[in-house]
N, C-alpha and C positions, 0 to 999 in steps of 0.2 A: 743230582741228575738221575741216578739209578732208581730212586724212589719216586720220581715225579709221576710216572703212570699210576702208582698206587694212590697218591693224593688225588689225582684227577678222577680216578675211578670212584673215589669216595665223595666226589662233588666238591673238592677243595681246590680252587684254582691256584696254580703256582706262579708267583710274580717274578721269580728269578732264583738264582743260586746264592749260596752263602757268600761266594766271592762278589757277586753283584751287590749284596747288602753291605759288605765291608767296604766296598769302594765308595759308598754313600755315607758311611757312618763316621761320626767324630769320636764316639766312645762306645764300648760294648760292656754291658753288665752280664758276665758269663755265669749263668745259674745252672749249668749242666752238671750231671752227677760227678762226684769226686773222681779225679783221675782224668776225666774227659777234658776239663778246662785246661789242664797242663798241656795236653796235646794240641789245643787250639792256639797256644801262645805264638807258634811260628806264623800263623795267619795274621795275627795282630801286628807282629813285627814286620811282616811282609808289606802290609799296607800302612804302617806307621801310625796306627791309631791307638788310643788309650784303652785300657781294659781294667775292670774290677772283677776279682774272683771271689767266690764264697768260701766259707771256712772249711769245707771239705777238702780243699786243696792244701798242699803243704806251703809253709812260709816261703820256701825257696822259689816257688813259681813266680812270685812278684818281687821278692826280695824286700818287701815292706808290708807289715801287717798293721791293720788300721782299726781304731775305735774312735769315733768322733768325739767322745768325751775326754779322751786322753791325749791323742797325738794328731789332732786335726791339721794344725799348721805345718807339721812335718810332711803331710801328704801333698801339700800344694805343689804343683809343677811336675809331679811324677807321672811317668807313662803308665806304670803298672802298680796296682794296689790290691791287697787281699784283705777282705773283711773277715774278722775272726768269727768263730762259731758262737752259738748262743750261750753255751757254758762259759767260754772265755770272755765274752762280752759282759755277762753278768758279774763275773769276778772282777774284771777290769774297772767297771763302774764304781763298785763299792770300795775297792782297794784304792783307786786313784782319789776318790773323795776324801777318804781318811788320811791318805798320804799328804794331800795338800794342807790339811788342817793340823795334823799331829806328827806327820812322818811315820812311815811304817817300817819297822825293823825286820819283821818276818811274818809270813802268812802260812797257816796250815788250813787246808780245806778238804772236806770229804764230799764227793759228788755222788748223789743217789740218782742214778740216771734212769729215764724211762726206757722201755725195751724197744720202742719204735713209734713212728707216727701212727695215728688211729687207722690209717689205710694200709699200713704195712702188715698184711695178714700172714706173711710168712716169717715174721720176726718173733723173737721170744725174749726171755724165757716165759714159760707158763706157770710153773710151780717151783721156782728157785730164785735164789739171790746169787748172781754171778759176779765174781770179782773181775773188774775190767780196767786194767789187767791185774794179775796176781802180784806182779812186781810193783815197786814203788820208786819213783813217783809215776802217776798216770800222765798222759800227754798234756793235760790241761795246764799244769804248772809251767812247763817249758813254753807252752803257747802264750800264756799270760806274759812271759818274759820277752816275747817278740814285740810286745807293745810297751811293757813297763820293765825294761831290762835291769833296772836298779833294785827291783823288789825281790828279795829271797822268798821263795814260795815252794811248799811241798804239797802235792795233791794226791789223794787216793780216790778210787772210783769203784762203784758197783752198779750193776744193772738189776732192776726189779720189775715185776710183772705189772706195769702200768703204761698207758700211752699218753697220759695227760701232759705232764711237765717233768722237769728235773727239780731236785731239791739240793741245796748246798748247805752244809754245816761249816761255818767260817769262824776261824779264830785268828786274830791278829795281835802281834806284839807291837805296840806303838812306842814311838820315841819320847812322847810326852803324855802326861795323864789326860784322860778324857772323862767327861761326865756323860751319863746316859742322856740327859736332856739335850745337851749340845749335839750329840750324835744323831738323835731323832730330828733335831732341827735341820741338820745338814741333809739328811735323807729327804725330809719334806720339801726342801728348796730345790732338789735336783729333779728336773722334769722327766728323767727316765728311771726314777726310782719311786716306789710307792710303799707306804706303810699299810700293812694289813692289820687293822685295829681289832681289839678284842670285841668291841661293840658290834662288829659285823657278824660275829659267830663263825667266821671262817677259820678252820683249823687244819685244812688239808688242801692239797693241790686240786682235787676234784671240785671242791666248793669255790676255789679261786677261779678255776676255769669257767664254772657256771656263772660267776660274777661277771667275767669278761663277756660272756654270751648275753647277759642281761644288759650290759652296756651297749650292745649292738655292734661290737667290734667285728670287723671282717674276719671270717674264719675263727671267730672267738679268740683272736690273738691277744696276748698280754705283752704290750710293748715295753713294759717296765720291769725292773726287779721287784718282785713281790716280797718285801721284807717284813717278817712277822714282828710286830711292835713289841709284844711281850717277851720275845726271845732276845732282844737287844740288851746286852749286859756289859757295862763298862766297869771293870774292876782294876782301878789304878791305870796301869799301862796295858791292860789286857782287854780286848774287845771280842765279844761273842755274838753270833746271830745266826738265824735261819733265813734263807732266802729261796724263793721259787722263781 
C-alpha cells in the first residue's frame, strides 16, 4: 500500500495488494531474494495456499527440498516445497542417475563457482580465487542430502572471476563396477543431462554458454548438466567427470 503512489506515478496501475492476490491464488512460486521468502511463509499459512520456494532459502522454510528427477513423488500433496539451487540440482541429477544403476557409496565434488550473475556489477572477485568457504564441507553436500539423504557426500567450493557458469569436478565411489560406455549411455538418455562432445570444440563454460545462445535459448540458459564427454572416466568402481 505504501508504495502504491510510486507505481502510479511511474504509470503502472496497481490492481490490488499482496493480500488481494493471495486470496485469489491456489499456489505461489516465491522467487523473492533469499531470506525474504521465509518471511512470506506466514502469509501463505494465513491463506492456506501452497508455496514453492527457490534454493536461496534454507531447507527448513519448507521442510522438504525437491528435485524432479529424484523425489517427485514424495512432493505430491505437500503444502510447501523448496526447489534446490542450480549447483545442488546438477549434483543430484548425476548422482541419482548413477545410484539407480550402480549404487553410490560416496561422492566427492569440488564446486568452481562463478562470482555472480552477469548483471551483478558489485560482485567479485576480480583477481582472486576465493575459498567458499575455507572450511570443509561446503554447504552443497548437506544440501544434496536434503534430497538424497542416503548418499554420503563431501563438497569443497571456490569462487573464480567469471559470470558464465559453475563447473563441478565430481568423483563417485560406486557399489558395482561401471563401464564408460554405459555411463555415457545413461547420460544421453536423461533429458536434463547433455554430453559436450569433443567434436563441438567446446572446452570451456564460455563456449558452452555461447552454444546455448546459438540454440536460441531464452537468456541463453542451459537447462541441462553440461557433462564433458572426454572427462567421463570409469575405473572399476570409481567414476570421474567434469560438468558445467
